[in-house]
N, C-alpha and C positions, 0 to 999 in steps of 0.2 A: 677489541672492545665491541660489545653487542649494542647495536643502535636501539635507542629507546622506542618502545612501542606504546601506542595508546590502548587503553582498556576497551574491551568489547562494550558496545552499547546498542540499543535498539529504539526505534520509534514506530508506533502504530498510528496510522492516519485514517480517521473515520471519514465517512461520506455524508451525503446529503441527508438531512433530517435525523442524523444520529448524534450520539454523545459517547464519551469514553466508556460509559457504563453499559452500552448496548451490545447485543449480539455476542460475538466471541472475543471481543477485544480484551476484556478483563481477564478472561481465562488464558488467552495467549500471553498477555503480559505476565501473569502469574507463572506460566510455564517457563518463559524466558528468564524471569527472576530466579526461579528455582534452579536454573542451570548457570547462575552467576552472571547473567547479562542484565544490567540495569536498563529498565524500559520505561519510556514515557508515552503517554497517550494525550497529546495536546487537545484541549477543548477548543475546537474551531468555532469562531463566533457566529451567531445567528444561523444555525445549521439549516433552518427551514427557508432562509433567505440568504444564501451564500453570496458573499462579495469577494471578487477575485483579489482585490488588494488586501482585505483583511485576512483571508485564508492564506494567501501567500506569505504575509508577515508572520502568521502563527506557525506555519511550517518552517519558514526560515529560522525562527527562534528555536524551534524544537530540533531541527536537523542540522542547521549550520552547514559547515563544509565537511562532508563525510570522508571517511578513510576506509582502509581495507578491513577494519574491525567494526565497521558500522553496518547495521541491518535496518532496512526500512520495509515495513509491511503496510500496504495501503488497500483500501476497499472503495470500489465504485468511484465517486467523484473525487475521493482522496487520491486516487491513482493519477488523475489528470493534474491535480494540484502539486503532487510530488514531482511529476515529470516536468512541470513548468519551473519548479524551483531548481531542479538539476540543470535544466536548459539555460538558466540565467547565470550559473556559476562561471566566473572567469578565472578564479584562482585554481591551480591544478588540484584535482580531486580524484578520489577513487571511492567506490562503494562495494563493500564485501558481498552483501546480499540485498537484492531487491525482489520483493514478492508483491505482485499486483493481482488482486482478487476482483474479478468482474470489472476490469478496466476498459477504457474506451477513449476515443478522441473525437468522435462525431456526435452531433446532436441526437438526442434520444426521442423517438416518436412518442413514447409513453410519458415523457416528462418535458413537454415543450417549455415549461416555466424555467427550465435550466438553459435554454438556448443562449441567453446573453452571457452566462458564465462560460459555457462551453465554447461558443463562438467558433473561432477558426482552429480549435484544438491546441496543438503545441508542436514546435519544431523538435525533432528527435535527434538531429545530427549531433554526434559526439557523446551521446548517452551510453550506447551499447559498449563501445570500447573501454569505458571507464567503470563498468560494472563487472565484478568478478563472477557472480552467480546471479542469473536472472531467471525468475519463475513467474509465469502467468497462469492463473487458474480461472476457469470459467465453468459455468453450468451449461447443460443443454436444455434447461427449462426456465431461463431467466426472463421474467415478464417485463423487466425494465431495460436491460442491456441486451440487444440482439446478439446472438452468437457471432455473426459476421463482423460486428463492431470490435469485439475482443480479438477475433482472428486477425483483423486488419492491424490492430495495435501490435500483436505478436509478430506478424510478418515484418512490420516496419522496424521492430526491435530485433529481428533476425532470430526468432525462437519459435517454438511450437507450444500452444497452450496445453495445459493439463486439464482434462475435462472430468468433472465430478458429476455423474448422472443425477438427474432429478434434484438438484440442489437449489433451485430457484435463484434468488439473489443473495444467498448466504446470510439470511436474516434470522432472527430468533423465530419469527413466524414461519420460517421454512424449516425449523428444527435445528438451527445452527447456533448453539451456545458454546460449542468448541469447534476448533478447526485444526486438527492435527496435521492436515496436509500443508499448512503453512510452516510447520516445524521441520518437515522432512528435508526441504532444501538446505536447512542449516545443520543437517545431520544430527538432529535432536529427537529424542523420543519423549512422548508425554510422561510426566511423573505421576505417581499415584496420589500424591498429596501436593498440589500446586501451592506455591508460596502465596501468602496473603498479599493483597494489594495494599 
């Protein structure tokens, strides 16, 4: 008898000051949907004034307890929020794919208003062993998240970041309305006609 498996699913978690309609999030969701992977982009409340409790609750609702067929892709402050959610899980869990874009744990000199949210970062014990495929992506020209911040996160998660030259903070204003590099860890190629959102 074959054990029952859960269907594939994905969540894209945006960052500070963003919405699900911004940057490359909608494009990526359309790509995942076109490959048969239902995808949600939760709208985190008050993105210009993020509250840890509110954002954690929104991510908990969107992600729940992941399994080997789950994919989470997060950007910037969304990375820290996702890691905090995973760190709180007490029920046994696995995560098939975790892609962190411009992630960090430390306060950002360029955005001191986020110091209360970032505070002491996040404990990472127990995360890496439960993630089947972990990818960290950063730029070498990010004006908000210094490269050493993302490199430290990668080292703590026992991986090496993939560097995209001159990508800024992966925003629309940096020219990023698509991000095919986030599909590669899932062994997916961009489709020519992404599914409509």
